[in-house]
DRENLUM-682493 format. One record per residue (C-alpha): x, y, z; residue in one letter; residue number from 1. Coordinates in steps of 0.25 Angstrom, whole numbers, always signed. Layout:
<nodes>
<node x="X" y="Y" z="Z" res="A" n="NUM"/>
...
</nodes>
This chain:
<nodes>
<node x="+59" y="+223" z="+47" res="M" n="1"/>
<node x="+72" y="+221" z="+51" res="P" n="2"/>
<node x="+81" y="+210" z="+47" res="P" n="3"/>
<node x="+83" y="+197" z="+56" res="Y" n="4"/>
<node x="+98" y="+194" z="+61" res="S" n="5"/>
<node x="+104" y="+183" z="+66" res="D" n="6"/>
<node x="+106" y="+186" z="+80" res="D" n="7"/>
<node x="+92" y="+191" z="+83" res="K" n="8"/>
<node x="+82" y="+180" z="+87" res="A" n="9"/>
<node x="+69" y="+181" z="+82" res="I" n="10"/>
<node x="+58" y="+175" z="+89" res="D" n="11"/>
<node x="+49" y="+168" z="+80" res="R" n="12"/>
<node x="+39" y="+162" z="+89" res="S" n="13"/>
<node x="+32" y="+176" z="+89" res="I" n="14"/>
<node x="+28" y="+176" z="+76" res="G" n="15"/>
<node x="+12" y="+176" z="+72" res="R" n="16"/>
<node x="+13" y="+172" z="+56" res="K" n="17"/>
<node x="+14" y="+159" z="+49" res="V" n="18"/>
<node x="+20" y="+162" z="+35" res="L" n="19"/>
<node x="+17" y="+154" z="+24" res="I" n="20"/>
<node x="+27" y="+153" z="+13" res="D" n="21"/>
<node x="+22" y="+156" z="-1" res="Q" n="22"/>
<node x="+36" y="+159" z="-6" res="S" n="23"/>
<node x="+40" y="+146" z="-12" res="K" n="24"/>
<node x="+30" y="+144" z="-24" res="Q" n="25"/>
<node x="+20" y="+134" z="-13" res="Q" n="26"/>
<node x="+10" y="+130" z="-20" res="Q" n="27"/>
<node x="+0" y="+131" z="-6" res="I" n="28"/>
<node x="-5" y="+143" z="-1" res="S" n="29"/>
<node x="-13" y="+150" z="+9" res="L" n="30"/>
<node x="-23" y="+151" z="-2" res="I" n="31"/>
<node x="-22" y="+139" z="-9" res="S" n="32"/>
<node x="-19" y="+129" z="+1" res="G" n="33"/>
<node x="-16" y="+133" z="+15" res="F" n="34"/>
<node x="-29" y="+140" z="+18" res="R" n="35"/>
<node x="-31" y="+129" z="+30" res="G" n="36"/>
<node x="-16" y="+131" z="+35" res="V" n="37"/>
<node x="-18" y="+147" z="+36" res="A" n="38"/>
<node x="-32" y="+142" z="+44" res="R" n="39"/>
<node x="-24" y="+134" z="+53" res="H" n="40"/>
<node x="-13" y="+146" z="+55" res="L" n="41"/>
<node x="-20" y="+157" z="+56" res="K" n="42"/>
<node x="-27" y="+151" z="+71" res="S" n="43"/>
<node x="-10" y="+152" z="+75" res="V" n="44"/>
<node x="-4" y="+163" z="+67" res="L" n="45"/>
<node x="-6" y="+174" z="+53" res="T" n="46"/>
<node x="-3" y="+167" z="+41" res="V" n="47"/>
<node x="+5" y="+173" z="+31" res="E" n="48"/>
<node x="+11" y="+169" z="+17" res="I" n="49"/>
<node x="+24" y="+171" z="+12" res="N" n="50"/>
<node x="+27" y="+174" z="-2" res="T" n="51"/>
<node x="+42" y="+180" z="-2" res="E" n="52"/>
<node x="+55" y="+172" z="+2" res="P" n="53"/>
<node x="+58" y="+170" z="+16" res="I" n="54"/>
<node x="+63" y="+177" z="+24" res="S" n="55"/>
<node x="+65" y="+182" z="+40" res="L" n="56"/>
<node x="+59" y="+194" z="+37" res="S" n="57"/>
<node x="+48" y="+189" z="+31" res="G" n="58"/>
<node x="+47" y="+178" z="+43" res="L" n="59"/>
<node x="+44" y="+190" z="+52" res="D" n="60"/>
<node x="+34" y="+188" z="+64" res="D" n="61"/>
<node x="+33" y="+174" z="+57" res="V" n="62"/>
<node x="+30" y="+163" z="+68" res="R" n="63"/>
<node x="+29" y="+150" z="+56" res="M" n="64"/>
<node x="+33" y="+147" z="+42" res="L" n="65"/>
<node x="+27" y="+138" z="+33" res="I" n="66"/>
<node x="+32" y="+133" z="+19" res="I" n="67"/>
<node x="+23" y="+124" z="+12" res="P" n="68"/>
<node x="+29" y="+117" z="+0" res="Q" n="69"/>
<node x="+39" y="+126" z="-5" res="P" n="70"/>
<node x="+41" y="+123" z="-21" res="K" n="71"/>
<node x="+55" y="+134" z="-23" res="S" n="72"/>
<node x="+65" y="+132" z="-15" res="A" n="73"/>
<node x="+68" y="+139" z="-1" res="L" n="74"/>
<node x="+81" y="+148" z="-2" res="G" n="75"/>
<node x="+93" y="+148" z="+6" res="T" n="76"/>
<node x="+89" y="+161" z="+14" res="G" n="77"/>
<node x="+75" y="+157" z="+15" res="E" n="78"/>
<node x="+79" y="+142" z="+21" res="I" n="79"/>
<node x="+89" y="+151" z="+31" res="E" n="80"/>
<node x="+79" y="+159" z="+34" res="T" n="81"/>
<node x="+67" y="+149" z="+38" res="I" n="82"/>
<node x="+78" y="+143" z="+48" res="W" n="83"/>
<node x="+81" y="+156" z="+55" res="K" n="84"/>
<node x="+66" y="+158" z="+55" res="F" n="85"/>
<node x="+63" y="+144" z="+62" res="V" n="86"/>
<node x="+76" y="+146" z="+70" res="E" n="87"/>
<node x="+70" y="+159" z="+76" res="E" n="88"/>
<node x="+58" y="+150" z="+81" res="G" n="89"/>
<node x="+49" y="+150" z="+69" res="G" n="90"/>
<node x="+41" y="+140" z="+64" res="A" n="91"/>
<node x="+41" y="+134" z="+51" res="L" n="92"/>
<node x="+31" y="+124" z="+43" res="M" n="93"/>
<node x="+36" y="+116" z="+30" res="I" n="94"/>
<node x="+27" y="+109" z="+23" res="L" n="95"/>
<node x="+33" y="+101" z="+10" res="S" n="96"/>
<node x="+27" y="+92" z="+0" res="G" n="97"/>
<node x="+27" y="+79" z="-8" res="E" n="98"/>
<node x="+40" y="+77" z="-14" res="G" n="99"/>
<node x="+48" y="+84" z="-6" res="G" n="100"/>
<node x="+52" y="+99" z="-7" res="E" n="101"/>
<node x="+65" y="+108" z="-14" res="R" n="102"/>
<node x="+77" y="+105" z="-7" res="Q" n="103"/>
<node x="+77" y="+118" z="-1" res="S" n="104"/>
<node x="+64" y="+114" z="+8" res="L" n="105"/>
<node x="+73" y="+102" z="+14" res="N" n="106"/>
<node x="+85" y="+111" z="+16" res="E" n="107"/>
<node x="+77" y="+121" z="+24" res="L" n="108"/>
<node x="+69" y="+108" z="+33" res="V" n="109"/>
<node x="+84" y="+101" z="+33" res="A" n="110"/>
<node x="+87" y="+109" z="+44" res="K" n="111"/>
<node x="+77" y="+102" z="+52" res="Y" n="112"/>
<node x="+81" y="+88" z="+47" res="G" n="113"/>
<node x="+69" y="+87" z="+40" res="I" n="114"/>
<node x="+69" y="+84" z="+24" res="V" n="115"/>
<node x="+56" y="+83" z="+15" res="V" n="116"/>
<node x="+58" y="+70" z="+6" res="N" n="117"/>
<node x="+53" y="+70" z="-7" res="K" n="118"/>
<node x="+41" y="+59" z="-7" res="D" n="119"/>
<node x="+27" y="+58" z="-5" res="S" n="120"/>
<node x="+20" y="+53" z="+6" res="V" n="121"/>
<node x="+8" y="+43" z="+1" res="I" n="122"/>
<node x="-3" y="+35" z="+7" res="R" n="123"/>
<node x="-2" y="+20" z="+5" res="T" n="124"/>
<node x="-14" y="+16" z="+7" res="V" n="125"/>
<node x="-26" y="+23" z="+3" res="F" n="126"/>
<node x="-36" y="+30" z="+15" res="L" n="127"/>
<node x="-44" y="+43" z="+14" res="K" n="128"/>
<node x="-37" y="+50" z="+3" res="Y" n="129"/>
<node x="-35" y="+45" z="-12" res="F" n="130"/>
<node x="-22" y="+52" z="-15" res="D" n="131"/>
<node x="-9" y="+43" z="-9" res="P" n="132"/>
<node x="-2" y="+56" z="-7" res="K" n="133"/>
<node x="-12" y="+61" z="+3" res="E" n="134"/>
<node x="-9" y="+51" z="+14" res="A" n="135"/>
<node x="-16" y="+50" z="+24" res="L" n="136"/>
<node x="-9" y="+48" z="+39" res="V" n="137"/>
<node x="-15" y="+43" z="+51" res="A" n="138"/>
<node x="-3" y="+39" z="+59" res="N" n="139"/>
<node x="+7" y="+50" z="+55" res="G" n="140"/>
<node x="+9" y="+57" z="+68" res="V" n="141"/>
<node x="+24" y="+54" z="+73" res="V" n="142"/>
<node x="+24" y="+63" z="+85" res="N" n="143"/>
<node x="+12" y="+62" z="+95" res="R" n="144"/>
<node x="+13" y="+77" z="+100" res="S" n="145"/>
<node x="+7" y="+80" z="+86" res="I" n="146"/>
<node x="-6" y="+74" z="+90" res="A" n="147"/>
<node x="-7" y="+80" z="+104" res="A" n="148"/>
<node x="-3" y="+94" z="+96" res="A" n="149"/>
<node x="-14" y="+92" z="+88" res="A" n="150"/>
<node x="-23" y="+91" z="+99" res="K" n="151"/>
<node x="-29" y="+77" z="+93" res="K" n="152"/>
<node x="-37" y="+69" z="+102" res="N" n="153"/>
<node x="-32" y="+56" z="+103" res="V" n="154"/>
<node x="-31" y="+44" z="+112" res="S" n="155"/>
<node x="-19" y="+41" z="+121" res="T" n="156"/>
<node x="-15" y="+29" z="+110" res="E" n="157"/>
<node x="-16" y="+38" z="+100" res="Q" n="158"/>
<node x="-6" y="+48" z="+106" res="K" n="159"/>
<node x="+3" y="+36" z="+109" res="Q" n="160"/>
<node x="+4" y="+33" z="+95" res="N" n="161"/>
<node x="+4" y="+47" z="+89" res="S" n="162"/>
<node x="-4" y="+43" z="+78" res="Q" n="163"/>
<node x="-17" y="+53" z="+80" res="S" n="164"/>
<node x="-17" y="+61" z="+69" res="L" n="165"/>
<node x="-20" y="+58" z="+53" res="S" n="166"/>
<node x="-16" y="+66" z="+43" res="F" n="167"/>
<node x="-16" y="+68" z="+27" res="I" n="168"/>
<node x="-4" y="+70" z="+22" res="Y" n="169"/>
<node x="-4" y="+72" z="+6" res="P" n="170"/>
<node x="+7" y="+75" z="-3" res="F" n="171"/>
<node x="+18" y="+77" z="+6" res="G" n="172"/>
<node x="+33" y="+71" z="+8" res="S" n="173"/>
<node x="+39" y="+66" z="+19" res="T" n="174"/>
<node x="+51" y="+71" z="+28" res="L" n="175"/>
<node x="+63" y="+66" z="+34" res="T" n="176"/>
<node x="+67" y="+71" z="+47" res="V" n="177"/>
<node x="+82" y="+69" z="+50" res="T" n="178"/>
<node x="+84" y="+78" z="+62" res="N" n="179"/>
<node x="+81" y="+73" z="+78" res="R" n="180"/>
<node x="+76" y="+89" z="+79" res="S" n="181"/>
<node x="+64" y="+87" z="+69" res="S" n="182"/>
<node x="+53" y="+79" z="+73" res="T" n="183"/>
<node x="+44" y="+70" z="+65" res="I" n="184"/>
<node x="+29" y="+73" z="+68" res="V" n="185"/>
<node x="+21" y="+66" z="+58" res="L" n="186"/>
<node x="+23" y="+54" z="+47" res="S" n="187"/>
<node x="+17" y="+49" z="+35" res="S" n="188"/>
<node x="+11" y="+37" z="+43" res="G" n="189"/>
<node x="+11" y="+22" z="+40" res="S" n="190"/>
<node x="+1" y="+22" z="+27" res="T" n="191"/>
<node x="+9" y="+31" z="+20" res="S" n="192"/>
<node x="+22" y="+31" z="+10" res="F" n="193"/>
<node x="+33" y="+34" z="+15" res="P" n="194"/>
<node x="+29" y="+27" z="+29" res="T" n="195"/>
<node x="+30" y="+35" z="+42" res="S" n="196"/>
<node x="+40" y="+45" z="+36" res="R" n="197"/>
<node x="+40" y="+61" z="+43" res="P" n="198"/>
<node x="+29" y="+70" z="+35" res="V" n="199"/>
<node x="+30" y="+81" z="+46" res="A" n="200"/>
<node x="+43" y="+87" z="+57" res="A" n="201"/>
<node x="+44" y="+96" z="+67" res="F" n="202"/>
<node x="+57" y="+103" z="+70" res="H" n="203"/>
<node x="+59" y="+113" z="+81" res="E" n="204"/>
<node x="+73" y="+122" z="+82" res="T" n="205"/>
<node x="+80" y="+124" z="+95" res="K" n="206"/>
<node x="+76" y="+135" z="+103" res="P" n="207"/>
<node x="+84" y="+150" z="+98" res="N" n="208"/>
<node x="+88" y="+161" z="+106" res="E" n="209"/>
<node x="+75" y="+163" z="+110" res="L" n="210"/>
<node x="+70" y="+149" z="+114" res="N" n="211"/>
<node x="+62" y="+149" z="+103" res="K" n="212"/>
<node x="+61" y="+137" z="+93" res="Q" n="213"/>
<node x="+57" y="+135" z="+77" res="G" n="214"/>
<node x="+50" y="+123" z="+74" res="R" n="215"/>
<node x="+47" y="+117" z="+58" res="V" n="216"/>
<node x="+39" y="+108" z="+54" res="C" n="217"/>
<node x="+41" y="+102" z="+40" res="V" n="218"/>
<node x="+28" y="+94" z="+33" res="V" n="219"/>
<node x="+28" y="+85" z="+21" res="G" n="220"/>
<node x="+16" y="+90" z="+15" res="S" n="221"/>
<node x="+10" y="+103" z="+13" res="V" n="222"/>
<node x="-2" y="+97" z="+9" res="S" n="223"/>
<node x="-6" y="+93" z="+21" res="M" n="224"/>
<node x="-9" y="+107" z="+27" res="F" n="225"/>
<node x="-17" y="+111" z="+13" res="H" n="226"/>
<node x="-31" y="+115" z="+12" res="D" n="227"/>
<node x="-33" y="+102" z="+7" res="T" n="228"/>
<node x="-28" y="+93" z="+18" res="Y" n="229"/>
<node x="-27" y="+101" z="+31" res="I" n="230"/>
<node x="-42" y="+99" z="+35" res="D" n="231"/>
<node x="-40" y="+84" z="+33" res="K" n="232"/>
<node x="-36" y="+73" z="+45" res="E" n="233"/>
<node x="-29" y="+79" z="+54" res="E" n="234"/>
<node x="-20" y="+89" z="+45" res="N" n="235"/>
<node x="-26" y="+103" z="+52" res="G" n="236"/>
<node x="-21" y="+97" z="+67" res="K" n="237"/>
<node x="-8" y="+93" z="+61" res="I" n="238"/>
<node x="-5" y="+107" z="+55" res="F" n="239"/>
<node x="-10" y="+114" z="+67" res="D" n="240"/>
<node x="+0" y="+107" z="+76" res="T" n="241"/>
<node x="+10" y="+110" z="+65" res="I" n="242"/>
<node x="+8" y="+122" z="+67" res="V" n="243"/>
<node x="+7" y="+122" z="+83" res="D" n="244"/>
<node x="+21" y="+115" z="+84" res="Y" n="245"/>
<node x="+27" y="+128" z="+74" res="L" n="246"/>
<node x="+21" y="+138" z="+81" res="I" n="247"/>
<node x="+20" y="+133" z="+97" res="N" n="248"/>
<node x="+28" y="+120" z="+98" res="G" n="249"/>
<node x="+25" y="+107" z="+104" res="F" n="250"/>
<node x="+33" y="+96" z="+110" res="D" n="251"/>
<node x="+33" y="+82" z="+100" res="L" n="252"/>
<node x="+34" y="+70" z="+107" res="N" n="253"/>
<node x="+49" y="+66" z="+110" res="T" n="254"/>
<node x="+48" y="+52" z="+107" res="I" n="255"/>
<node x="+39" y="+53" z="+93" res="D" n="256"/>
<node x="+49" y="+64" z="+89" res="A" n="257"/>
<node x="+62" y="+53" z="+93" res="A" n="258"/>
<node x="+58" y="+42" z="+87" res="E" n="259"/>
<node x="+46" y="+45" z="+76" res="P" n="260"/>
<node x="+39" y="+33" z="+70" res="E" n="261"/>
<node x="+46" y="+36" z="+56" res="I" n="262"/>
<node x="+50" y="+27" z="+47" res="H" n="263"/>
<node x="+61" y="+25" z="+37" res="D" n="264"/>
<node x="+61" y="+33" z="+23" res="Y" n="265"/>
<node x="+60" y="+22" z="+11" res="I" n="266"/>
<node x="+62" y="+24" z="-2" res="N" n="267"/>
<node x="+55" y="+16" z="-14" res="I" n="268"/>
<node x="+58" y="+16" z="-28" res="P" n="269"/>
<node x="+51" y="+24" z="-38" res="D" n="270"/>
<node x="+41" y="+13" z="-43" res="H" n="271"/>
<node x="+33" y="+23" z="-54" res="I" n="272"/>
<node x="+48" y="+24" z="-61" res="H" n="273"/>
<node x="+52" y="+12" z="-59" res="M" n="274"/>
<node x="+38" y="+5" z="-65" res="S" n="275"/>
<node x="+41" y="+16" z="-78" res="Q" n="276"/>
<node x="+53" y="+8" z="-81" res="Q" n="277"/>
<node x="+58" y="-4" z="-90" res="I" n="278"/>
<node x="+57" y="-17" z="-83" res="K" n="279"/>
<node x="+69" y="-26" z="-85" res="V" n="280"/>
<node x="+68" y="-41" z="-84" res="C" n="281"/>
<node x="+77" y="-45" z="-72" res="M" n="282"/>
<node x="+78" y="-62" z="-76" res="Y" n="283"/>
<node x="+91" y="-66" z="-79" res="E" n="284"/>
<node x="+89" y="-76" z="-89" res="G" n="285"/>
<node x="+101" y="-86" z="-96" res="E" n="286"/>
<node x="+110" y="-79" z="-105" res="L" n="287"/>
<node x="+109" y="-82" z="-120" res="D" n="288"/>
<node x="+125" y="-88" z="-123" res="S" n="289"/>
<node x="+122" y="-82" z="-137" res="A" n="290"/>
<node x="+118" y="-69" z="-131" res="V" n="291"/>
<node x="+132" y="-59" z="-128" res="S" n="292"/>
<node x="+134" y="-57" z="-114" res="S" n="293"/>
<node x="+137" y="-45" z="-116" res="D" n="294"/>
<node x="+123" y="-37" z="-117" res="F" n="295"/>
<node x="+127" y="-23" z="-123" res="M" n="296"/>
<node x="+130" y="-30" z="-135" res="K" n="297"/>
<node x="+115" y="-34" z="-138" res="I" n="298"/>
<node x="+112" y="-20" z="-135" res="L" n="299"/>
<node x="+107" y="-12" z="-150" res="D" n="300"/>
<node x="+112" y="+1" z="-147" res="N" n="301"/>
<node x="+107" y="+7" z="-161" res="S" n="302"/>
<node x="+93" y="+8" z="-156" res="L" n="303"/>
<node x="+96" y="+18" z="-148" res="N" n="304"/>
<node x="+107" y="+27" z="-156" res="S" n="305"/>
<node x="+108" y="+40" z="-158" res="V" n="306"/>
<node x="+113" y="+43" z="-173" res="S" n="307"/>
<node x="+114" y="+58" z="-178" res="L" n="308"/>
<node x="+118" y="+55" z="-193" res="K" n="309"/>
<node x="+106" y="+61" z="-199" res="H" n="310"/>
<node x="+108" y="+74" z="-190" res="W" n="311"/>
<node x="+115" y="+81" z="-200" res="P" n="312"/>
<node x="+106" y="+78" z="-211" res="M" n="313"/>
<node x="+95" y="+83" z="-204" res="T" n="314"/>
<node x="+99" y="+97" z="-199" res="L" n="315"/>
<node x="+103" y="+97" z="-215" res="R" n="316"/>
<node x="+89" y="+95" z="-218" res="L" n="317"/>
<node x="+84" y="+105" z="-209" res="Y" n="318"/>
<node x="+94" y="+114" z="-215" res="E" n="319"/>
<node x="+87" y="+112" z="-229" res="A" n="320"/>
<node x="+74" y="+114" z="-225" res="L" n="321"/>
<node x="+77" y="+128" z="-219" res="S" n="322"/>
<node x="+72" y="+122" z="-206" res="L" n="323"/>
<node x="+79" y="+124" z="-192" res="S" n="324"/>
<node x="+82" y="+110" z="-185" res="P" n="325"/>
<node x="+73" y="+109" z="-172" res="P" n="326"/>
<node x="+82" y="+105" z="-160" res="P" n="327"/>
<node x="+84" y="+93" z="-155" res="L" n="328"/>
<node x="+76" y="+85" z="-146" res="T" n="329"/>
<node x="+76" y="+73" z="-136" res="I" n="330"/>
<node x="+65" y="+63" z="-142" res="V" n="331"/>
<node x="+61" y="+54" z="-132" res="E" n="332"/>
<node x="+61" y="+41" z="-135" res="P" n="333"/>
<node x="+49" y="+30" z="-131" res="Q" n="334"/>
<node x="+53" y="+17" z="-127" res="F" n="335"/>
<node x="+43" y="+6" z="-128" res="D" n="336"/>
<node x="+41" y="+0" z="-114" res="L" n="337"/>
<node x="+43" y="-16" z="-116" res="P" n="338"/>
<node x="+33" y="-16" z="-103" res="M" n="339"/>
<node x="+19" y="-10" z="-101" res="P" n="340"/>
<node x="+19" y="+1" z="-90" res="P" n="341"/>
<node x="+17" y="-5" z="-76" res="F" n="342"/>
<node x="+8" y="+2" z="-68" res="T" n="343"/>
<node x="+11" y="+1" z="-53" res="P" n="344"/>
<node x="+1" y="-7" z="-43" res="A" n="345"/>
<node x="+0" y="+3" z="-31" res="V" n="346"/>
<node x="-5" y="-9" z="-24" res="F" n="347"/>
<node x="-3" y="-24" z="-24" res="P" n="348"/>
<node x="-15" y="-32" z="-27" res="P" n="349"/>
<node x="-22" y="-38" z="-16" res="L" n="350"/>
<node x="-25" y="-53" z="-18" res="F" n="351"/>
<node x="-35" y="-62" z="-11" res="Q" n="352"/>
<node x="-28" y="-73" z="-1" res="E" n="353"/>
<node x="-32" y="-88" z="-2" res="L" n="354"/>
<node x="-40" y="-93" z="+9" res="P" n="355"/>
<node x="-33" y="-104" z="+18" res="M" n="356"/>
<node x="-36" y="-118" z="+15" res="P" n="357"/>
<node x="-49" y="-124" z="+22" res="T" n="358"/>
<node x="-42" y="-136" z="+29" res="L" n="359"/>
<node x="-50" y="-136" z="+40" res="E" n="360"/>
<node x="-62" y="-138" z="+34" res="L" n="361"/>
<node x="-59" y="-153" z="+29" res="F" n="362"/>
<node x="-59" y="-164" z="+41" res="D" n="363"/>
<node x="-46" y="-172" z="+36" res="L" n="364"/>
<node x="-50" y="-185" z="+43" res="D" n="365"/>
<node x="-63" y="-186" z="+36" res="E" n="366"/>
<node x="-56" y="-183" z="+23" res="L" n="367"/>
<node x="-45" y="-193" z="+24" res="F" n="368"/>
<node x="-54" y="-204" z="+30" res="S" n="369"/>
<node x="-59" y="-217" z="+24" res="S" n="370"/>
<node x="-72" y="-217" z="+18" res="P" n="371"/>
<node x="-76" y="-227" z="+28" res="E" n="372"/>
<node x="-73" y="-218" z="+40" res="T" n="373"/>
<node x="-79" y="-206" z="+31" res="Q" n="374"/>
<node x="-91" y="-215" z="+31" res="L" n="375"/>
<node x="-92" y="-218" z="+45" res="S" n="376"/>
<node x="-90" y="-204" z="+49" res="Q" n="377"/>
<node x="-101" y="-200" z="+41" res="L" n="378"/>
<node x="-111" y="-211" z="+46" res="A" n="379"/>
<node x="-107" y="-206" z="+60" res="N" n="380"/>
<node x="-111" y="-191" z="+55" res="R" n="381"/>
<node x="-124" y="-195" z="+47" res="S" n="382"/>
<node x="-138" y="-196" z="+54" res="E" n="383"/>
<node x="-150" y="-203" z="+48" res="E" n="384"/>
<node x="-154" y="-191" z="+42" res="T" n="385"/>
<node x="-143" y="-189" z="+34" res="D" n="386"/>
<node x="-144" y="-200" z="+26" res="L" n="387"/>
<node x="-142" y="-193" z="+12" res="S" n="388"/>
<node x="-130" y="-185" z="+16" res="F" n="389"/>
<node x="-123" y="-198" z="+22" res="F" n="390"/>
<node x="-125" y="-203" z="+8" res="I" n="391"/>
<node x="-119" y="-192" z="+1" res="E" n="392"/>
<node x="-108" y="-192" z="+9" res="K" n="393"/>
<node x="-106" y="-206" z="+9" res="A" n="394"/>
<node x="-105" y="-205" z="-7" res="G" n="395"/>
<node x="-96" y="-195" z="-6" res="E" n="396"/>
<node x="-85" y="-203" z="+4" res="I" n="397"/>
<node x="-87" y="-217" z="-4" res="T" n="398"/>
<node x="-87" y="-211" z="-17" res="G" n="399"/>
<node x="-99" y="-214" z="-23" res="L" n="400"/>
<node x="-103" y="-198" z="-25" res="S" n="401"/>
<node x="-92" y="-196" z="-35" res="S" n="402"/>
<node x="-100" y="-207" z="-45" res="E" n="403"/>
<node x="-111" y="-199" z="-45" res="L" n="404"/>
<node x="-112" y="-185" z="-51" res="S" n="405"/>
<node x="-114" y="-173" z="-42" res="R" n="406"/>
<node x="-130" y="-172" z="-44" res="N" n="407"/>
<node x="-133" y="-186" z="-45" res="D" n="408"/>
<node x="-125" y="-188" z="-28" res="R" n="409"/>
<node x="-139" y="-190" z="-21" res="T" n="410"/>
<node x="-140" y="-200" z="-9" res="P" n="411"/>
<node x="-147" y="-209" z="-18" res="K" n="412"/>
<node x="-137" y="-211" z="-30" res="R" n="413"/>
<node x="-127" y="-211" z="-18" res="I" n="414"/>
<node x="-134" y="-224" z="-12" res="M" n="415"/>
<node x="-137" y="-230" z="-27" res="E" n="416"/>
<node x="-122" y="-229" z="-31" res="L" n="417"/>
<node x="-117" y="-236" z="-17" res="A" n="418"/>
<node x="-129" y="-246" z="-19" res="L" n="419"/>
<node x="-125" y="-249" z="-34" res="N" n="420"/>
<node x="-108" y="-250" z="-29" res="K" n="421"/>
<node x="-113" y="-260" z="-18" res="L" n="422"/>
<node x="-121" y="-268" z="-27" res="M" n="423"/>
<node x="-111" y="-269" z="-37" res="M" n="424"/>
<node x="-100" y="-271" z="-28" res="F" n="425"/>
<node x="-108" y="-284" z="-21" res="K" n="426"/>
<node x="-111" y="-289" z="-37" res="R" n="427"/>
<node x="-95" y="-289" z="-39" res="S" n="428"/>
<node x="-94" y="-299" z="-25" res="M" n="429"/>
<node x="-106" y="-308" z="-29" res="M" n="430"/>
<node x="-99" y="-309" z="-44" res="D" n="431"/>
<node x="-85" y="-311" z="-37" res="G" n="432"/>
<node x="-91" y="-324" z="-29" res="E" n="433"/>
<node x="-97" y="-330" z="-41" res="L" n="434"/>
<node x="-82" y="-328" z="-48" res="D" n="435"/>
<node x="-77" y="-344" z="-43" res="V" n="436"/>
<node x="-72" y="-354" z="-48" res="D" n="437"/>
<node x="-82" y="-362" z="-58" res="M" n="438"/>
<node x="-76" y="-376" z="-61" res="S" n="439"/>
<node x="-82" y="-387" z="-56" res="G" n="440"/>
<node x="-97" y="-379" z="-58" res="F" n="441"/>
<node x="-106" y="-383" z="-69" res="D" n="442"/>
<node x="-107" y="-370" z="-78" res="V" n="443"/>
<node x="-123" y="-372" z="-81" res="Q" n="444"/>
<node x="-125" y="-372" z="-66" res="E" n="445"/>
<node x="-114" y="-362" z="-63" res="D" n="446"/>
<node x="-123" y="-354" z="-74" res="H" n="447"/>
<node x="-136" y="-356" z="-68" res="H" n="448"/>
<node x="-129" y="-351" z="-53" res="N" n="449"/>
<node x="-123" y="-338" z="-60" res="L" n="450"/>
<node x="-137" y="-334" z="-66" res="E" n="451"/>
<node x="-143" y="-336" z="-51" res="Q" n="452"/>
<node x="-132" y="-329" z="-47" res="N" n="453"/>
<node x="-135" y="-317" z="-56" res="Y" n="454"/>
<node x="-149" y="-316" z="-53" res="L" n="455"/>
<node x="-148" y="-316" z="-37" res="G" n="456"/>
<node x="-137" y="-304" z="-42" res="N" n="457"/>
<node x="-149" y="-297" z="-49" res="D" n="458"/>
<node x="-159" y="-300" z="-37" res="E" n="459"/>
<node x="-150" y="-293" z="-28" res="M" n="460"/>
<node x="-148" y="-281" z="-38" res="D" n="461"/>
<node x="-164" y="-280" z="-37" res="D" n="462"/>
<node x="-165" y="-280" z="-24" res="Q" n="463"/>
<node x="-154" y="-271" z="-22" res="L" n="464"/>
<node x="-160" y="-261" z="-31" res="F" n="465"/>
<node x="-173" y="-263" z="-24" res="S" n="466"/>
<node x="-165" y="-258" z="-11" res="D" n="467"/>
<node x="-161" y="-244" z="-19" res="I" n="468"/>
<node x="-176" y="-242" z="-22" res="D" n="469"/>
<node x="-179" y="-244" z="-7" res="E" n="470"/>
<node x="-169" y="-233" z="-4" res="F" n="471"/>
<node x="-175" y="-223" z="-16" res="D" n="472"/>
<node x="-189" y="-224" z="-8" res="D" n="473"/>
<node x="-183" y="-222" z="+5" res="L" n="474"/>
</nodes>
């Protein structure tokens, strides 16, 4: 095969092969993991694998090159070969994974303004998939042309919102697009973290001498098109759309490409590492005057001092016993933590909200009115058939019910208590009339009159109790 020269332009668009690279210790191959990818590609091109270092001679008649999550670094010559392959009109698909990749991969895609971040996309809300790194994205389509190219039947409103494809993004990282020439097409959505960050981007080179353009696609998750996930949700349609763009090309939405709905990248501290550190008290109390202000004098350095005074004796002891001294090793110290280990809470506890005070159930005018007014209102609301209810409520208003036990608050007992109080009141009034000036009267005659009065009171009592008996008969 003749070598390629720099002054000879080659048309890669006429190639009929898809080359899947397996020369960088990839864990996924056509046998294990990419059977579904091969099934989708065979309807378009011929699928082959590459186990040798990437070179221009090995890319003969190759239309598209797929590099799935390389474990070893790409050589400088290989990177330049791939760049030239794309400039000649070839198609390049790079599939990364969680935690980012080696520096050589970022060196390869940095030319196109794309960087693979060293992070991982997780789902903050559980839905359908148990592993948090299996992020189900329902609103991750950034460029609405992807939904149209996927031939998905959507309504007009969905086309306006461009949220018409749902996909699962497992064990993947995010991307950073630093060049206007590259277009963000998929994001992590609003229910994943990092929120609304790029996960797939396209790049199209300028036309070459033969008016051919090379295309590049970078996806942050190789597991997205693994046999386990390619048939779930709409991952298969997204893969076919990416292949259609790389092979044939289609116009992307210019508005979405110019201003994609992407949020800024937010870094958070390593909570797992921080939870394992010793915590100190940040409270600044009053300093004891007896303690010196120089706290370094308080530290006891003898606890961790190193002394080698016994080392010569130990070596002579080995010589006396005809033994070879072992090599020195580092003994890892074991510290007793002053605090128990912490278990971080994934979700904050949900407390039940207290109910609102039921003030609308109270009639304030009725509660603050006088007993006479309350008795008048009660009499107006009651009828002859509500006699028992009237007596019970009147007992509560006048306070008579409070003098009886809860089980003894019957209308009969309330009336009996009311009549008893009335009788005692009348007797006290009558006793007050008898308490007059006794001077000038005969004591014997007065004594006789008092006895008559008391007899009259006894007759009055008999009359009152006879009325109670008549009420009981009723």
